[in-house]
C-alpha positions as CSV (number, residue, x, y, z in Angstrom):
1,M,0.0,0.0,0.0
2,R,2.9,2.4,0.7
3,R,4.1,2.0,-2.9
4,A,0.6,2.7,-4.2
5,G,0.5,6.1,-2.5
6,F,3.9,6.8,-3.7
7,V,3.0,5.9,-7.3
8,A,-0.1,8.1,-7.2
9,G,1.8,11.1,-5.9
10,V,4.7,10.7,-8.2
11,L,2.6,10.4,-11.3
12,A,0.8,13.6,-10.2
13,V,3.9,15.7,-9.8
14,A,5.6,14.2,-12.9
15,C,3.1,16.2,-14.9
16,L,4.7,19.5,-13.8
17,S,4.9,20.2,-17.5
18,A,1.9,20.1,-19.9
19,A,3.4,17.2,-21.7
20,C,3.4,14.3,-19.3
21,G,2.7,10.8,-19.8
22,P,4.0,7.3,-19.5
23,T,1.9,4.3,-20.0
24,A,1.3,3.0,-16.5
25,E,-1.5,1.9,-14.2
26,E,-1.8,4.0,-11.1
27,V,-3.6,3.2,-7.9
28,T,-5.1,6.2,-6.2
29,P,-4.6,5.8,-2.4
30,E,-8.0,7.3,-1.4
31,T,-10.1,5.2,-3.7
32,S,-7.9,2.3,-4.8
33,A,-9.1,3.0,-8.3
34,I,-6.9,2.2,-11.2
35,T,-6.4,4.8,-14.0
36,T,-4.2,4.8,-17.1
37,V,-2.0,7.7,-18.1
38,S,-1.0,8.4,-21.8
39,P,2.0,6.9,-23.6
40,S,5.5,8.5,-23.8
41,T,9.0,7.7,-24.8
42,K,12.3,7.5,-22.9
43,V,14.0,10.7,-21.9
44,D,16.5,11.8,-24.6
45,P,19.9,11.6,-23.0
46,D,21.0,14.6,-25.2
47,A,18.2,16.8,-23.8
48,G,20.6,18.2,-21.3
49,L,18.6,17.2,-18.2
50,W,20.5,16.4,-15.1
51,D,19.8,12.9,-13.6
52,P,19.0,13.1,-9.9
53,C,20.0,9.4,-9.6
54,R,23.6,10.7,-10.0
55,L,23.5,12.4,-6.6
56,P,26.4,11.0,-4.5
57,D,25.5,8.3,-2.0
58,S,27.3,10.4,0.6
59,A,24.9,13.3,0.0
60,I,21.9,11.0,0.1
61,S,23.1,9.5,3.4
62,A,24.0,12.9,4.9
63,T,20.4,14.1,4.5
64,G,19.0,10.9,6.2
65,L,18.0,8.9,3.1
66,D,19.1,5.4,2.3
67,P,21.2,5.2,-0.8
68,R,20.3,1.5,-1.3
69,S,16.6,2.5,-1.6
70,K,17.3,4.4,-4.8
71,I,14.7,3.8,-7.5
72,P,15.2,5.4,-10.9
73,D,12.2,6.6,-12.9
74,V,8.8,5.9,-11.4
75,V,8.2,2.2,-10.7
76,G,10.1,1.4,-14.0
77,V,8.2,4.0,-16.1
78,D,10.1,6.7,-18.0
79,F,8.6,10.2,-18.3
80,D,9.2,12.1,-21.5
81,G,11.3,15.1,-20.8
82,W,12.0,14.2,-17.2
83,Q,14.7,12.5,-15.2
84,V,13.3,11.0,-12.0
85,C,14.8,9.3,-8.9
86,N,13.3,8.2,-5.5
87,W,14.7,7.4,-2.1
88,S,13.4,6.3,1.3
89,P,14.7,7.5,4.7
90,E,17.1,5.4,6.7
91,P,15.5,3.5,8.5
92,P,12.4,3.3,6.3
93,D,9.9,5.7,7.8
94,W,6.7,7.5,7.0
95,Y,7.6,9.1,3.6
96,E,9.5,8.9,0.4
97,L,11.4,11.6,-1.5
98,T,11.3,11.9,-5.2
99,I,13.5,14.3,-7.2
100,F,12.4,15.4,-10.7
101,S,14.6,17.2,-13.3
102,G,12.7,18.8,-16.1
103,S,12.4,21.8,-18.4
104,P,9.5,23.7,-17.0
105,T,10.4,27.1,-15.5
106,L,9.5,28.2,-12.0
107,D,6.9,30.5,-13.6
108,E,5.4,27.6,-15.5
109,V,5.2,25.6,-12.2
110,R,3.5,28.6,-10.5
111,Q,0.9,28.8,-13.3
112,R,-0.3,25.2,-12.8
113,K,-3.9,25.0,-11.6
114,D,-3.3,21.6,-9.9
115,F,-0.8,23.2,-7.4
116,T,-1.5,25.7,-4.7
117,S,-0.1,27.6,-1.7
118,F,3.1,28.8,-3.5
119,K,5.8,30.3,-1.3
120,D,8.9,31.8,-2.7
121,R,12.2,30.7,-1.1
122,S,15.9,30.6,-1.8
123,V,17.5,27.1,-2.1
124,D,21.3,27.2,-2.1
125,G,21.1,30.8,-3.4
126,R,18.8,29.9,-6.3
127,P,15.2,31.0,-6.7
128,G,12.7,28.4,-5.6
129,V,9.1,27.8,-4.5
130,T,7.3,25.5,-2.2
131,F,3.8,24.3,-3.1
132,L,1.1,21.8,-2.4
133,D,-1.2,19.7,-4.6
134,V,-4.8,21.0,-4.9
135,S,-6.1,17.4,-4.8
136,D,-4.2,16.4,-1.7
137,S,-7.0,16.6,0.9
138,R,-5.0,14.7,3.5
139,S,-2.0,17.0,3.2
140,L,0.4,14.1,2.6
141,T,2.6,15.9,0.1
142,C,4.7,18.9,-0.3
143,S,7.1,20.0,-3.0
144,V,10.0,22.4,-3.6
145,A,10.9,23.5,-7.1
146,V,14.4,25.0,-7.6
147,E,15.5,27.0,-10.7
148,V,18.3,25.5,-12.7
149,P,19.8,26.4,-16.1
150,W,17.6,24.0,-18.1
151,G,14.3,24.5,-16.1
152,T,13.6,23.1,-12.6
153,V,14.5,20.4,-10.2
154,A,11.5,19.5,-8.0
155,F,11.8,17.7,-4.7
156,R,8.6,16.0,-3.7
157,L,7.9,14.3,-0.4
158,I,4.9,12.1,-0.1
159,A,3.8,10.6,3.3
160,S,2.7,7.0,3.4
161,P,-1.1,6.9,3.1
162,V,-1.0,3.9,5.4
163,V,1.4,5.2,8.1
164,G,0.3,8.8,7.8
165,K,2.2,11.9,8.7
166,L,4.7,11.5,11.5
167,G,6.0,15.0,10.9
168,D,5.4,18.0,8.6
169,P,5.9,17.1,4.9
170,C,6.9,20.7,4.0
171,S,9.5,20.9,6.7
172,E,11.0,17.6,5.7
173,V,11.1,18.3,1.9
174,I,12.6,21.8,2.5
175,R,15.3,20.2,4.7
176,H,16.1,17.6,2.0
177,A,16.1,20.3,-0.8
178,D,18.4,22.5,1.3
179,D,20.8,19.6,2.0
180,L,20.9,18.3,-1.6
181,A,20.7,21.5,-3.7
182,V,24.5,22.1,-3.4
183,N,24.9,19.1,-5.6
184,L,22.7,20.5,-8.4
185,P,24.6,21.7,-11.5
186,R,25.0,25.4,-11.9
187,S,25.3,25.4,-15.7
């Protein structure tokens, strides 16, 4: 069940850009309904997107995540125009952290109607914004998008729908973003 909530949350944020869409079945945690999202192709390695799975294990450990829990993509699904990687805390806890690297700008993220509660913030000296999902009635998620030369890197924390929140998702995702942003490319 923990993975089902993660999948639902990740598939939602992966659509930060208007062009989202791997073929995958998604189980919505509130309803256990299965839906299908549209087809896509693999990320073009020449697109210039940074791969969050390349973060050093030492940086992952230093922020309290387990490097061995790394999962590239989203449950084996590639997102067109995105690089995606996921980790769990050490020891496994109440949430998972997913990092997305894509081409949408911070302004494009702010214009999305499926996100709300935007708050500007600096992350490692770069412009950034925290935000919530409009559809997250249980307040299980929080995200931080950080401006990078090719677009944004988004850090998304989703609490387990089974375990529930054992802390504040926004405080945790901000902490991870602050810890890991020093590793993001500058150009």
